[in-house]
C-alpha positions in Angstrom: -80.1 39.9 43.2 -83.0 38.0 43.4 -83.9 36.5 39.8 -81.6 36.4 37.0 -82.5 35.2 33.4 -79.9 33.6 31.2 -80.7 33.5 27.5 -78.9 31.1 25.2 -80.8 30.5 21.6 -78.0 28.0 20.2 -77.8 24.4 20.1 -76.8 21.5 22.2 -73.0 22.2 22.5 -73.2 26.0 23.0 -75.6 25.4 25.6 -73.2 22.7 27.3 -70.4 25.5 26.9 -73.1 27.9 28.9 -73.3 25.8 31.6 -70.3 27.1 33.8 -71.8 30.5 33.4 -75.0 29.3 34.8 -73.0 27.5 37.7 -71.1 31.0 38.3 -74.0 32.6 38.5 -75.2 30.7 41.2 -72.1 30.9 43.1 -72.0 34.5 43.0 -75.6 35.0 44.3 -76.2 31.5 46.2 -79.6 32.7 47.2 -81.0 34.0 43.9 -83.2 32.1 41.5 -81.7 31.5 38.2 -83.8 31.1 35.2 -83.0 30.1 31.8 -84.3 30.5 28.5 -83.5 28.1 25.6 -84.8 26.3 22.6 -86.6 23.3 22.3 -83.2 21.3 20.4 -81.2 21.6 23.7 -83.5 21.5 26.6 -82.4 17.7 27.3 -78.7 19.2 28.0 -80.0 21.2 31.2 -82.3 18.6 32.8 -81.5 17.9 36.5 -79.0 20.6 36.5 -79.2 21.8 40.5 -78.2 25.8 39.4 -81.4 26.3 37.7 -84.4 27.4 39.6 -86.6 27.2 36.1 -86.1 26.7 32.8 -88.7 28.0 29.9 -88.6 26.1 26.6 -89.4 28.1 23.3 -89.6 26.4 20.1 -88.2 28.0 16.8 -90.7 27.9 14.0 -88.2 25.6 12.0 -88.6 23.0 14.5 -92.2 22.9 14.9 -93.6 19.5 14.7 -95.2 18.2 11.1 -98.7 19.0 12.4 -98.0 22.3 14.4 -98.4 25.4 12.8 -96.3 28.7 12.9 -99.0 30.6 14.5 -99.4 27.9 17.0 -95.4 28.2 17.8 -95.6 32.2 18.3 -98.7 31.9 20.4 -96.8 29.3 22.7 -93.9 32.0 22.7 -96.2 34.6 23.8 -97.6 32.6 26.7 -94.0 32.2 27.7 -93.0 35.6 28.0 -96.2 36.5 29.9 -95.3 34.4 32.7 -91.7 35.7 32.4 -92.6 39.5 32.3 -94.4 38.4 35.7 -91.1 37.2 37.8 -89.3 40.7 37.4 -85.6 40.3 36.8 -83.1 42.0 38.3 -80.6 41.1 35.2 -80.5 38.9 32.2 -77.3 37.8 30.3 -77.6 37.3 26.4 -75.2 34.0 26.6 -73.9 34.2 23.5 -70.7 36.0 23.2 -71.2 37.5 19.9 -73.9 40.2 18.9 -77.8 38.2 18.9 -80.6 40.8 18.2 -83.1 37.9 18.9 -81.6 37.3 22.1 -82.1 41.4 23.2 -85.7 41.2 22.0 -86.3 38.3 24.1 -84.9 39.7 27.1 -86.8 43.2 26.6 -90.3 41.1 25.8 -89.5 39.7 29.5 -89.5 43.0 30.7 -85.6 42.9 31.4 -84.2 46.5 32.2 -80.8 45.5 33.0 -79.4 43.6 30.0 -75.9 42.3 29.8 -74.5 41.2 26.4 -72.2 41.5 23.2 -72.7 45.2 22.1 -75.1 45.6 19.3 -74.7 49.5 19.2 -78.2 49.6 20.9 -78.7 51.5 24.4 -81.2 48.6 25.4 -78.1 46.5 26.3 -77.1 48.5 29.7 -74.1 46.2 30.0 -72.9 46.1 26.3 -69.4 43.7 25.8 -67.1 44.6 23.1 -64.1 42.2 21.8 -61.8 43.5 24.6 -64.1 43.0 27.0 -64.1 39.0 26.8 -61.3 37.1 28.3 -60.0 33.9 26.8 -60.2 32.3 23.2 -62.6 29.5 24.4 -66.5 29.5 23.9 -66.5 28.8 27.8 -64.2 31.7 28.6 -65.6 34.2 26.3 -69.5 33.2 27.8 -68.1 33.2 31.3 -66.7 36.7 30.8 -70.5 37.9 31.6 -70.1 37.3 35.2 -68.0 40.2 35.7 -70.8 42.3 35.3 -72.6 40.8 38.1 -70.1 40.4 40.5 -66.1 41.3 41.6 -65.7 37.7 43.2 -63.1 36.0 41.6 -64.7 32.8 40.5 -63.2 30.0 38.6 -64.4 28.9 35.5 -66.1 25.4 36.6 -66.0 22.3 34.2 -69.1 22.2 32.0 -71.6 19.3 32.8 -74.8 17.4 32.3 -76.5 15.3 35.3 -77.9 11.9 34.2 -79.7 11.2 37.2 -79.6 7.3 38.6 -82.5 5.9 36.7 -81.4 7.0 33.5 -77.7 5.6 34.2 -79.3 2.3 35.6 -81.3 2.1 32.2 -78.2 2.7 29.9 -76.4 0.2 31.9 -78.8 -2.3 31.2 -79.1 -1.4 27.7 -74.9 -1.9 27.5 -75.2 -5.5 29.3 -77.5 -6.8 26.9 -76.0 -5.5 23.5 -72.4 -6.5 25.0 -72.6 -8.6 27.5 -69.0 -9.6 29.3 -67.8 -6.4 28.1 -66.4 -4.1 30.8 -63.9 -1.9 28.9 -66.2 0.2 26.3 -65.4 2.3 23.4 -68.0 4.7 22.1 -67.8 6.1 18.3 -70.1 8.3 17.5 -70.3 8.5 13.3 -72.3 11.4 13.0 -71.8 15.1 11.9 -73.3 18.2 10.0 -70.4 19.0 8.3 -68.7 16.9 5.6 -65.5 17.9 6.4 -65.7 16.2 9.7 -66.9 12.8 8.2 -64.9 9.7 8.6 -65.5 7.0 6.3 -67.3 3.9 7.2 -64.5 1.6 6.0 -62.1 3.9 8.2 -64.4 3.4 11.2 -64.8 -0.3 10.5 -60.8 -0.8 10.8 -60.3 1.3 13.8 -63.2 -0.6 15.6 -61.4 -3.7 14.5 -58.3 -2.7 16.5 -60.5 -1.5 19.7 -61.9 -4.8 20.0 -58.7 -6.8 20.4 -58.0 -8.0 23.6 -60.7 -9.6 26.5 -63.7 -7.9 27.6 -63.5 -4.8 25.0 -66.7 -3.8 23.1 -67.5 -0.9 21.0 -71.0 1.0 20.9 -71.8 2.7 17.7 -73.7 5.9 18.2 -75.0 8.0 15.5 -77.8 11.0 15.2 -81.3 9.6 15.0 -84.3 11.3 12.2 -85.1 14.6 13.4 -82.5 15.3 15.5 -82.7 19.1 14.5 -85.6 19.4 12.5 -88.5 17.1 11.5 -87.3 16.3 8.2 -83.9 15.7 9.0 -83.0 12.0 8.5 -80.4 11.1 10.6 -77.6 8.4 10.2 -79.4 5.1 10.7 -78.5 3.6 7.5 -74.8 4.5 8.0 -75.0 2.9 11.1 -76.4 -0.2 10.0 -73.9 -0.7 7.3 -71.1 0.4 9.6 -72.4 -3.0 11.9 -72.6 -5.1 8.8 -68.7 -4.1 8.1 -67.9 -4.8 11.4 -69.3 -8.4 11.5 -68.3 -8.8 15.3 -70.4 -9.8 18.2 -68.5 -7.1 20.5 -69.9 -4.3 18.3 -73.4 -3.4 18.9 -75.4 -0.4 17.9 -77.0 1.7 20.4 -79.7 3.4 19.2 -80.8 6.7 21.1 -84.2 8.6 20.7 -83.2 11.9 23.0 -80.2 13.4 24.0 -80.7 12.1 27.5 -80.4 8.6 26.1 -77.2 9.5 24.2 -75.8 10.7 27.2 -76.6 7.8 29.4 -75.0 5.8 26.7 -72.0 8.0 26.6 -71.6 7.2 30.4 -71.0 3.6 29.6 -68.0 4.3 28.0 -64.8 4.8 28.6 -63.0 6.7 25.5 -65.3 8.1 22.9 -64.1 9.0 19.1 -66.3 11.3 17.4 -66.5 14.5 15.5 -66.8 17.6 17.0 -70.0 19.1 17.6 -72.7 18.8 20.1 -72.0 15.2 21.0 -68.4 16.0 21.6 -69.5 18.9 24.3 -72.0 16.5 26.0 -69.1 13.7 26.3 -66.7 16.3 27.6 -69.4 17.2 30.1 -69.3 13.4 31.3 -65.2 13.9 31.8 -64.7 11.0 28.7 -61.4 10.6 27.3 -62.1 12.1 23.8 -60.6 11.9 20.0 -62.1 14.1 18.2 -62.3 15.1 14.3 -62.2 18.7 14.3 -62.3 19.2 10.4 -61.8 23.4 9.8 -63.3 24.0 13.3 -61.1 26.3 15.3 -59.7 24.3 18.3 -58.9 27.3 20.3 -62.2 28.2 20.5 -64.4 24.5 20.5 -62.1 22.0 21.7 -63.5 20.2 24.9 -63.6 21.8 27.8 -63.4 19.2 30.2 -61.8 15.8 30.5 -58.4 14.5 28.6 -58.7 14.9 24.6 -56.7 14.7 21.6 -57.9 16.5 18.1 -57.3 15.0 14.7 -57.2 18.0 12.4 -55.6 18.3 9.1 -54.2 21.4 7.0 -56.9 20.6 4.5 -59.5 20.4 7.0 -60.9 17.3 5.2 -61.2 14.6 8.3 -60.5 11.9 5.3 -57.1 12.9 5.2 -56.4 11.5 8.9 -55.3 8.1 8.5 -56.5 4.8 10.6 -53.2 4.7 12.4 -53.1 8.1 13.1 -56.5 7.9 15.2 -55.0 4.8 16.6 -52.2 6.2 18.2 -54.0 9.1 19.5 -56.3 6.9 21.2 -53.4 5.0 22.6 -52.1 7.7 24.1 -55.2 9.0 25.9 -56.5 5.8 27.0 
């Protein structure tokens, strides 16, 4: 194969879980060009990925800028597919392990004839996968199962990965040193989650942060989802972060504002252990091989646990993270330190 297209329409965590497949395809065909078609929300995840020849980024209408029309979005998308059709792909992988008619539509618009994906009952998918064709329980394992359609080689599933460059890491280190001078043992605390079940109270966070800062040279960086993370009208969690820093009242605790996924990756790279909720932020930290303690709410941990690095899952039968005590979280943090 010379040109292979991988399509993943979903958000940040889903794309992180697709990075092993991207790497596996390149291992199977080292001389092939691996192309990626993704939406704009997740584009920062794969920047600098050495296994990708080129990435095409389209925008969903709901993610358009406030001054941009839906028609403008669709015209931009049409221009992308004109470029894709000119490449002449040998295969397209619809990298979602559940049926996705929109991904199939995109593969056909790109002019691909050999399409691999979850079975939709559509003859245009030339290698349809039913439930029995997927291996394992985890999103990474299931997504990686598609590689069986392009090679008979037994390729081990790689770690999930993101690739911060040296400039990004240097800027993040300088920022951390300004915020927490003299601290070299850093905890990260990410307070945001789209699901109410995965949210812990600010009072609990303040108490756990107080414990984190006991001892010399220990510091805590507080992260949160900024305004516009998922859509222009997403208000973000800056107000909660500012309230939390007041509750902490500790010079070894600092807010670490981020305006992009790349800045969040750089900030996470400064931390040894991270406390967060299940979601895109967890998968990014996992891709950096960080120690993780994670609130899971009612998420299935078999399907979505951190794929790489050490981790502890915090989950209750009720699915409510507020039922998890500070002592339980602290014991998990100590066990993974």
